[in-house]
N, C-alpha and C positions, 0 to 999 in steps of 0.2 A: 597375456597376463604380465608381460615384462614391465608394464608401466605401473604396476602395483609394488610399492616398497616392501621389502621382505619383512619389515617389522609391523606392517599394517595387518589388521585382521578383517578379512572380508568373508562373510558367511557364504558357504557354497550355494545357497539358494538365492542369493542376491543376483540381480540381472544387470550387468554392467557392459556397455558397449566396449569393444576391444580397444578403442582409442581413449577411454577414460583413464586419467591418472589419479592415483591415490598415494598420498604422502606418508611419511614415516609416522608410525604409532596411531594412525587413524583407524576407526572402527566402522564397518558398514554392516547393518543388520540384514536378516533374511528376507524381509519384505520390501526391500529397497530396489528401485529401478533407476538407472542413470543412463542418459542418452549420450550420443557421440560428442567428443570434444570437451567435455566437462572436466575440470581440474579440481581435485580435492586436496587441499593442503595438508600439512602435518597436524596431528593431534585434533582432528575433526571427528565428531561422532554423528553418524547418520543412522537413524533408527525408525521404527514404526512403519506403517504402510505409506511409504514416501516415494513419490515419482519426481524425478528431476530431469529437465529437458537438456537441450544441446548448448554447448559452449558457455557454460557457467563457470565461475571461478569462486571457490570457497577458500578463504584464507584460514590461518591456523586458529584453533580453539573454538570453532563454531559447534553449536549443539542444534542439530537439525532433525525434526521429527520426533522429539521427546514427548512424553505424556503431557496432556493439558494440565495447567495449574488450576484445576477446577475440581472441587470435592465431589461433584456429581459424577465424574468420570469413573466408570467401573471396568475399564479395560476393553471397551468396545473397539472393534477394528476400524476406527476412524482414520482419516487420511490427511496428508500434506501433499500439495501439488505445487511445484516450482517450474516456471516456464523456461525460456531460452535467454541466453546472453546476459544473465544477471551477474553483477559483481557483489559479493557478500564478504564483508571485511571481518576483522578479528572479533571474537567473543560474541558473535551474533547468535540469537536463539529464535528458532521457529518451532511452534508447538503444533501438534495434531488438532483436528477439529473435535467436536462433541456431537452426540446424537441429539442434544437439545437444539441444535441449529442444523446446518446442511451436512454436518459430519465431515467437513473438509476445510482446511485452511489453504488459501491460494495466494500465490505471488505470480504476477504476469511475466512480461518480457522486458528486457533492457532496463532493469531497475538498478540503481546504485544504492546499496545498503551499507552504510558506514558502521564503524565499530560500536559494539555494545547495544545495537538495536534489538528490540524484542517485538516479535509478532506473536501475540497470544492466540489461543484457540479460536477458530472460526473467523479470523480476519480475512477480508477479501481485498487484496491490493492489486491495482491495475498495472499498467505498463508505463515505462519511462518516468517513474517517480524517482525522487531523491530523498533519502532519509539520512540526515546528518548524525553525528555521533550521539549516542544515548537517547535517540528518539524512541519512545515506548508506546506500544499500542496494547490496551487491555482487550479483553475478549469481544468478538462480534463487531469489530470496527471495520468500516468500509472506506477505502481510499481510492479516489478516481485517478485516471490517467494524468500524468504530467504534474501531479501535486508535489510540493516540496515541503518537507518538515525539517526545520532547523534543529540545532543541537538542543538536547534536553527537553524536547516537547513531550508532554504527557497527554494521552488521549483516553478519556473515560470510555468504559464499555458501551457498546451499541451506538457510538457516535458515527457520523458519516462526514467525510471530507470530499468535497466535489472536485471535479477535474480542474486543473490549472490553478488550484488554490495555493496560497503560500502561507505557512505558519511560522511566525517569528520565534526566535530563540527563547527558551524557558517558558513558553506559553503552556498553560494548563487548559485543555479543552474539555468542557462538560456539555457542550451543545454542538449541533451540526454546523459545518462551514460550507456555504454555497460555492458553486464553481466560480472561478476567477477572483475570489475575494482574498485580500491580504489581511491576515489576522495576527494580532500580537497582544501581549500584556496579560496581567493577572489582576482582575478578571479579564478574560479575553475580550477584545473589542475589534470590530471591523475598522480598518484604516484606509480602505480604498480598493482600487482594482489592481491586480498584479500585472500592471502594464508592461514592465520590463520583460517579464517572462513571456507574455503573449507576443511582444514584438520579436523576441528571439525565435519564436516558433512560427513566424511568418504571417501572423494575423494582419489583414489589410486595415487601412485607415477606416474604411466603412465598418468593418467588424468591430474595431476598437471603439469607434464612436457609439455604435449600438450597445456594446457591453457597458460602457460608461453611462449611457442613458438608462439602461436597465438597473444599474447599481443605484443611481439616484432615485429611481422609483421605489426601490426596495428599502433604501436606507435614509434618504434625505427628505422625502415628501410627507412624512408623518402618517403613512398609510398602515393599516393593519396588514397582517400577512395575507389574509384572504383578498383584501383590496389590492394588494400588490400583485397577486396572481392575475387578477382580471386586467390590471393595467399593463402587465407584461404581455399578455395575450394581444392586447391592442397594439403594443409596441412592435410585436412581430409583424403585424400587417403593415405598419407604418414604415418599417425599415427592412425591406426584403433582403438586402445584402447581408444583414446580421440576423435574419430570422432563425436560422438553425442554432446560432450561438445563444440567442435569447431563450429559445425553446429548451435548450439544455438546462438553463438556469431555472426556468419555470417548472420543468419536469422534476428537477431535484427538490424543489420546494414541496411538491406533491408527495414525496417520500420521506421528508424530514420528520423524524419521530420524537426528537428530544428538544424541538424548538431550534432556532438558528441563532448564531452569534450575531448580535446587533449593537 
């Protein structure tokens, strides 16, 4: 317990690994579990039924596991789950889930969460994402692995953002964003494939060519969404080196519930 600052308040029922550090004036509630190597900075509040994994870093003034900003919430024991090796900067807020959804808000592993980011109730965020300052998710939003949200992005409730997508600064999203797509503007529009991000992650030339071909089928050929799905399935067979990547895009389209940014 020597790593807990004497001014911090840690409930006796909280479960903290002996290696966890808790900074000055931070508060940890009774239903919180924190795994090895995680560092809680000063003036952080962690509450609710919250589970935090290994080697995370929470900077000062974060609010983690507070009640959902949802009038339907009546104090049910809903949860927040945070994975491993996440960096969570100043003034970030993560809320608990609600019983109207899965009852849990989730953040995966190796995410970079910049200052003033908000993850509302029931959001499901994957791994290796980047949220720049003031990116805001309303309730029930899903964000895939490796997605990047630039500063001041706002995402409407129930929207989905696919893996490897890139959302430009100040964009307001009210529809789903397919994997690999670069979106910006108000109203939001598709601007192309996130090629730079894919290259940095080691995608091969064959994969990139296949993803660009799939993008053209979806956005440039004047096809309806249903026609695009059929064309993408044929493209999987034509381009076996990129089949898995194209299938990821096609599967996402099958789950899109708010229409896609086009």
